C-alpha positions as CSV (number, residue, x, y, z in Angstrom):
1,X,78.2,160.7,100.2
2,X,79.1,157.2,99.2
3,X,82.1,155.8,101.2
4,X,85.1,154.7,99.2
5,X,86.1,151.1,99.3
6,X,89.6,150.2,100.5
7,X,91.8,147.3,99.3
8,X,94.8,145.6,100.8
9,X,97.5,145.5,98.1
10,X,100.6,144.7,100.1
11,X,101.6,142.9,103.3
12,X,104.9,142.4,105.0
13,X,106.1,141.1,108.4
14,X,109.1,140.1,110.5
15,X,108.1,138.2,113.6
16,X,109.2,135.2,115.8
17,X,107.9,132.8,113.2
18,X,109.9,134.2,110.3
19,X,111.3,137.2,108.6
20,X,108.8,137.5,105.7
21,X,105.2,136.6,105.0
22,X,106.1,133.4,103.1
23,X,108.5,132.3,105.8
24,X,106.3,133.0,108.8
25,X,102.8,132.0,107.5
26,X,103.4,128.2,107.3
27,X,104.4,128.2,111.0
28,X,101.5,130.4,112.1
29,X,99.2,128.3,110.0
30,X,100.5,125.0,111.5
31,X,100.7,126.3,115.1
32,X,104.5,125.9,115.4
33,X,105.7,128.2,118.1
34,X,108.4,130.8,117.6
35,X,108.8,131.2,121.4
36,X,112.1,130.0,122.9
37,X,114.7,130.9,125.6
38,X,115.8,134.5,125.5
39,X,119.2,134.9,123.7
40,X,119.7,138.7,123.6
41,X,120.7,138.7,127.2
42,X,121.0,136.1,130.1
43,X,117.5,136.0,131.6
44,X,118.8,134.6,134.8
45,X,120.6,137.9,135.4
46,X,117.2,139.7,135.6
47,X,116.2,137.4,138.4
48,X,112.4,137.5,137.9
49,X,111.9,134.0,136.7
50,X,111.1,134.8,133.1
51,X,113.3,132.9,130.6
52,X,111.2,132.7,127.4
53,X,110.2,135.2,124.7
54,X,109.3,135.4,121.1
55,X,112.5,136.8,119.6
56,X,113.0,137.5,115.9
57,X,115.6,135.1,114.7
58,X,118.4,135.3,112.1
59,X,117.5,138.8,111.3
60,X,119.7,140.1,108.4
61,X,118.6,143.6,107.8
62,X,121.0,144.0,104.9
63,X,118.7,141.9,102.8
64,X,116.4,145.0,102.5
65,X,118.0,147.9,104.4
66,X,121.1,149.9,104.1
67,X,123.5,148.8,106.8
68,X,125.0,152.3,107.4
69,X,121.6,154.0,107.7
70,X,120.3,151.2,110.0
71,X,123.1,152.0,112.5
72,X,121.1,155.1,113.4
73,X,117.8,153.3,113.8
74,X,116.5,151.4,116.9
75,X,115.5,147.8,116.5
76,X,111.7,148.6,116.3
77,X,112.3,151.0,113.4
78,X,114.5,148.4,111.6
79,X,111.7,145.9,111.9
80,X,109.1,148.3,110.6
81,X,111.2,149.3,107.6
82,X,112.0,145.7,106.8
83,X,108.4,144.7,106.8
84,X,107.4,147.8,104.9
85,X,109.9,147.0,102.2
86,X,108.2,143.7,101.6
87,X,104.7,145.2,101.7
88,X,105.5,148.1,99.4
89,X,107.4,145.9,96.9
90,X,104.3,143.6,96.8
91,X,102.0,146.6,96.3
92,X,104.0,148.1,93.4
93,X,103.5,151.7,94.6
94,X,106.2,154.3,93.9
95,X,106.2,158.0,94.4
96,X,109.8,159.1,93.7
97,X,108.7,160.9,90.5
98,X,105.2,162.1,91.4
99,X,105.0,165.0,93.9
100,X,101.2,165.3,93.6
101,X,100.6,161.6,94.1
102,X,103.1,161.6,97.0
103,X,100.9,164.0,98.9
104,X,98.0,161.5,98.6
105,X,99.9,158.7,100.3
106,X,100.6,158.5,104.0
107,X,101.9,156.4,106.9
108,X,100.3,155.3,110.2
109,X,102.5,152.9,112.1
110,X,102.1,152.2,115.8
111,X,104.7,151.5,118.4
112,X,103.8,151.0,122.1
113,X,107.1,151.7,123.8
114,X,109.7,152.8,121.2
115,X,113.4,152.3,121.5
116,X,113.6,151.0,125.1
117,X,116.7,149.0,124.2
118,X,118.4,152.2,123.1
119,X,117.3,154.0,126.3
120,X,118.7,151.3,128.5
121,X,122.0,151.1,126.5
122,X,122.5,154.9,126.5
123,X,121.7,155.3,130.1
124,X,124.4,152.8,131.0
125,X,126.8,154.6,128.6
126,X,126.1,157.9,130.2
127,X,126.5,156.6,133.8
128,X,129.8,154.8,132.9
129,X,131.4,157.2,130.4
130,X,129.8,160.5,131.1
131,X,126.6,162.0,129.6
132,X,128.6,163.9,127.0
133,X,129.2,160.5,125.4
134,X,125.5,159.8,124.8
135,X,124.8,159.0,121.2
136,X,123.7,162.2,119.3
137,X,121.1,160.0,117.5
138,X,119.7,158.9,120.9
139,X,116.4,160.9,120.8
140,X,115.5,160.2,117.1
141,X,116.3,156.6,117.7
142,X,114.0,156.2,120.7
143,X,110.9,158.2,120.0
144,X,107.9,156.0,119.1
145,X,106.9,157.9,115.9
146,X,110.3,157.3,114.2
147,X,109.2,154.1,112.5
148,X,106.4,155.9,110.7
149,X,108.7,158.8,109.9
150,X,111.5,156.6,108.5
151,X,109.0,154.8,106.2
152,X,107.6,158.1,104.9
153,X,111.1,159.4,104.3
154,X,112.3,156.2,102.6
155,X,109.3,156.0,100.2
156,X,108.6,159.8,99.7
157,X,105.1,159.5,101.3
158,X,103.9,163.1,102.0
159,X,100.4,162.6,103.3
160,X,99.4,162.1,106.9
161,X,102.2,160.5,108.9
162,X,101.3,159.4,112.5
163,X,101.9,156.9,115.3
164,X,99.0,155.8,117.6
165,X,100.5,154.9,121.0
166,X,97.6,153.0,122.5
167,X,99.6,150.1,124.1
168,X,98.5,146.7,122.7
169,X,95.7,148.2,120.6
170,X,98.1,150.4,118.7
171,X,98.7,148.3,115.6
172,X,95.0,147.8,115.0
173,X,94.3,151.5,115.6
174,X,96.9,152.3,113.0
175,X,95.3,150.0,110.4
176,X,91.8,151.2,111.2
177,X,92.8,154.9,111.2
178,X,94.5,154.4,107.8
179,X,91.4,152.7,106.5
180,X,89.2,155.6,107.5
181,X,91.7,158.1,106.0
182,X,91.3,156.5,102.6
183,X,87.6,155.7,102.9
184,X,86.8,159.3,103.7
185,X,88.9,160.7,100.9
186,X,92.0,162.2,102.6
187,X,94.5,159.9,101.0
188,X,94.5,157.3,98.2
189,X,97.3,155.0,99.7
190,X,98.3,154.4,103.3
191,X,101.2,152.3,104.7
192,X,100.1,151.1,108.1
193,X,100.6,148.6,110.9
194,X,102.6,148.2,114.1
195,X,106.1,147.4,115.3
196,X,107.8,146.7,118.7
197,X,111.2,145.5,120.0
198,X,111.0,145.5,123.8
199,X,112.5,142.2,124.8
200,X,115.0,143.9,127.2
201,X,116.0,143.4,130.8
202,X,114.0,146.4,132.0
203,X,110.8,145.5,130.1
204,X,110.9,141.9,131.2
205,X,111.4,143.0,134.8
206,X,108.7,145.6,134.7
207,X,106.0,143.4,133.1
208,X,107.0,140.4,135.4
209,X,106.9,142.5,138.6
210,X,103.3,143.5,137.7
211,X,102.5,139.7,137.4
212,X,101.8,139.9,133.7
213,X,104.4,137.5,132.2
214,X,104.4,133.7,132.1
215,X,107.3,132.0,134.0
216,X,106.9,128.6,132.4
217,X,110.1,127.0,131.0
218,X,108.4,124.8,128.4
219,X,108.0,126.8,125.3
220,X,105.0,124.8,124.2
221,X,103.2,125.5,127.5
222,X,104.0,129.2,127.9
223,X,101.8,131.3,125.6
224,X,98.6,129.1,125.7
225,X,95.6,131.4,125.1
226,X,92.3,130.2,126.4
227,X,93.9,127.2,128.1
228,X,92.9,126.7,131.7
229,X,96.6,126.5,132.7
230,X,97.5,129.9,131.2
231,X,99.5,132.1,133.5
232,X,100.5,135.2,131.7
233,X,101.7,136.4,128.3
234,X,105.0,135.9,126.6
235,X,106.8,138.9,125.2
236,X,107.3,139.0,121.4
237,X,108.9,141.4,118.9
238,X,108.6,142.2,115.2
239,X,106.4,144.2,112.9
240,X,103.4,143.8,110.6
241,X,102.8,146.3,107.8
242,X,100.0,146.6,105.2
243,X,99.6,148.8,102.2
244,X,96.0,150.0,101.8
245,X,94.7,151.7,98.6
246,X,91.4,153.1,97.4
247,X,89.8,150.3,95.4
248,X,89.3,152.0,92.1
249,X,92.8,153.6,92.4
250,X,94.2,150.1,92.9
251,X,92.3,148.6,90.0
252,X,93.2,151.4,87.6
253,X,96.9,150.6,88.0
254,X,96.4,146.9,87.8
255,X,97.3,146.1,91.5
256,X,96.6,142.7,92.9
257,X,93.8,142.9,95.5
258,X,94.7,140.7,98.4
259,X,91.6,141.5,100.5
260,X,89.3,144.4,101.4
261,X,89.1,146.2,104.7
262,X,85.5,147.1,105.5
263,X,85.1,147.9,109.2
264,X,86.8,149.5,112.2
265,X,85.8,150.2,115.8
266,X,87.7,151.8,118.6
267,X,86.8,152.7,122.2
268,X,87.9,152.6,125.8
269,X,86.9,150.5,128.8
270,X,87.5,153.5,131.1
271,X,87.9,151.0,133.8
272,X,91.5,150.4,135.0
273,X,95.1,151.2,133.9
274,X,96.0,147.5,133.2
275,X,93.1,145.2,133.7
276,X,90.3,144.9,131.1
277,X,86.7,145.2,132.2
278,X,86.0,141.7,133.6
279,X,82.6,141.5,131.9
280,X,84.1,142.3,128.5
281,X,81.7,145.2,127.8
282,X,84.3,147.5,126.3
283,X,85.6,144.8,123.9
284,X,82.0,143.9,123.0
285,X,81.1,147.5,122.2
286,X,84.2,147.8,120.1
287,X,83.4,144.7,118.0
288,X,79.9,146.0,117.6
289,X,81.2,149.4,116.3
290,X,83.4,147.6,113.7
291,X,80.5,145.4,112.6
292,X,78.2,148.5,112.2
293,X,81.0,150.3,110.4
294,X,81.2,147.4,107.9
295,X,77.4,147.5,107.4
296,X,77.1,143.7,108.0
297,X,75.4,141.4,110.5
298,X,77.4,139.6,113.3
299,X,76.5,136.3,111.8
300,X,78.5,137.1,108.7
301,X,81.8,137.0,110.6
302,X,83.5,133.6,109.9
303,X,86.6,133.9,112.0
304,X,87.9,136.1,114.9
305,X,91.6,136.6,115.3
306,X,91.4,137.2,119.0
307,X,93.6,139.4,121.1
308,X,94.0,136.2,123.3
309,X,97.1,137.1,125.3
310,X,97.2,134.0,127.6
311,X,96.3,136.0,130.7
312,X,93.4,134.9,132.8
313,X,91.4,138.2,132.7
314,X,92.0,139.0,129.0
315,X,91.0,135.6,127.6
316,X,87.9,135.1,129.8
317,X,86.9,138.8,129.3
318,X,87.3,138.5,125.5
319,X,85.3,135.3,125.5
320,X,82.5,137.0,127.4
321,X,82.6,139.9,124.9
322,X,82.2,137.6,122.0
323,X,79.2,136.0,123.6
324,X,77.6,139.4,124.1
325,X,78.1,140.4,120.5
326,X,77.4,137.2,118.7
327,X,74.8,135.6,121.0
328,X,73.8,132.2,119.5
329,X,76.3,132.6,116.6
330,X,79.2,132.7,119.2
331,X,79.4,128.9,119.2
332,X,79.6,128.9,115.4
333,X,82.3,131.4,114.8
334,X,85.9,130.2,114.7
335,X,88.1,132.0,117.2
336,X,91.9,131.6,117.6
337,X,94.8,133.5,119.0
338,X,98.0,133.3,117.1
339,X,100.0,134.6,120.1
340,X,100.8,130.9,120.9
341,X,103.2,131.2,118.0
342,X,104.4,134.8,118.0
343,X,104.0,135.8,121.7
344,X,102.6,139.2,122.4
345,X,104.1,142.0,120.3
346,X,102.4,144.8,122.2
347,X,102.1,147.8,119.8
348,X,103.2,145.5,117.0
349,X,100.6,142.8,117.7
350,X,97.7,144.3,115.7
351,X,99.9,144.9,112.6
352,X,101.1,141.3,112.5
353,X,97.6,139.9,113.3
354,X,96.2,142.1,110.4
355,X,98.7,140.4,108.1
356,X,97.6,137.0,109.4
357,X,94.0,138.0,108.9
358,X,94.6,138.8,105.3
359,X,96.5,135.6,104.7
360,X,93.6,133.7,106.3
361,X,91.3,135.1,103.6
362,X,93.8,134.5,100.8
363,X,94.5,130.9,101.8
364,X,91.0,130.1,103.1
365,X,92.7,128.5,106.1
366,X,92.2,129.5,109.7
367,X,95.3,129.3,111.9
368,X,95.0,127.4,115.2
369,X,95.4,128.3,118.8
370,X,98.7,126.6,119.3
371,X,99.4,124.2,122.2
372,X,95.8,124.3,123.5
373,X,95.3,121.3,125.9
374,X,93.2,122.0,129.0
375,X,89.6,123.4,128.6
376,X,88.5,126.3,130.8
377,X,84.8,126.6,131.6
378,X,85.2,130.4,131.4
379,X,86.5,130.0,127.8
380,X,83.9,128.0,126.0
381,X,84.2,128.9,122.3
382,X,85.6,127.1,119.2
383,X,89.3,128.0,119.6
384,X,90.5,126.0,116.6
385,X,92.8,123.9,118.8
386,X,96.3,123.0,117.4
387,X,95.4,122.2,113.8
388,X,94.7,124.6,110.9
389,X,91.2,124.5,109.5
390,X,90.6,124.7,105.7
391,X,87.2,126.3,105.3
392,X,85.3,129.0,103.5
393,X,86.2,132.4,105.1
394,X,84.6,135.6,103.8
395,X,84.9,137.9,106.8
396,X,87.6,138.1,109.4
397,X,87.5,140.3,112.6
398,X,90.7,141.0,114.4
399,X,90.7,142.3,118.0
400,X,93.4,144.2,120.0
401,X,92.8,145.2,123.6
402,X,95.4,147.3,125.4
403,X,96.5,148.6,128.8
404,X,94.5,151.7,129.7
405,X,91.4,150.0,128.4
406,X,92.1,150.8,124.7
407,X,90.1,148.6,122.3
408,X,90.4,148.3,118.6
409,X,88.8,145.9,116.0
410,X,89.1,145.7,112.3
411,X,87.2,143.6,109.7
412,X,88.6,142.3,106.5
413,X,86.6,140.7,103.6
414,X,87.8,138.2,101.0
415,X,88.8,139.8,97.7
416,X,86.2,139.5,95.0
């Protein structure tokens, strides 16, 4: 049976670089970091030496969300709904008056941790005021699936509704799973992506104590993927949401095709709970799965939006993986990590980076690896340092590699 083609017809985001696609893309394109000193709490009170994060700034949810309803939503859900509103408006889909069509439209949105901020807040409330004072919305605010559920409820989407919880690979798993749902005929439209809001005292302490976070105080030398002086990732927050639609279904209603999604791979290192396989074999196999799924040759990939977390093992391992998959072409493919601008959004990373991948194809401009200064012999690819690159881009591969060894890769193609 011929596989159905899948178009991207809407994108939306809120992230440390801006609160919409139009606001954030120029900073991502130009490598202007959204990382700065933490403002949501005093980082000195945590006492672990981490002072920087990629916070969402000037977030006015009332521009797209109902303020009263948002009171019962955790921050990660607010981000997802906000980004979804942008993507869905761009796509032009609506199911309020069509029950049959609504059952052919679904949601897959990842979140790695859920409402950790609410858990911390309500634990303190229970300890100080008694547990009978815990918010009755506590559970539905904190569980990770609630962003997907809230989107489905808001837009009357009655198809599959799910939440992959695969750590830092989750956002890309969500996009890839949604792609396969449409390609294989289960739905015609899917809203998908990832969201996260875990810049909290407990999260910063936990990640720092396992030696994963950067303790730099210069925001331009903190999240520095592939740089020899990298020393850990910087926590980010936000959401990236896409609307995918079966190609002929989209054309029939006159939708604007932003890009096409053509390949998806997912696997596991089965190596360690936090460290990637040092030789990169899991990531290499994952990229190969996506390329095979797309039915293309490795040499057709023009740009890789790398996972590139700014940790020693991730960046060297991902570089090794790219060499394994692309062989002689590895030196010719452009590779950059946009986490120098956004920080690492954990379960939201793949969603935001999918939005960035689509914009790369739309604008025919590759965003740089920001603040790259010191070459590392273990990281020897073309990382598009510091400046955007205007060039022909037909295929983009986006990687996400998560704790537990979860790997996910998706491939987008330029719209015809």
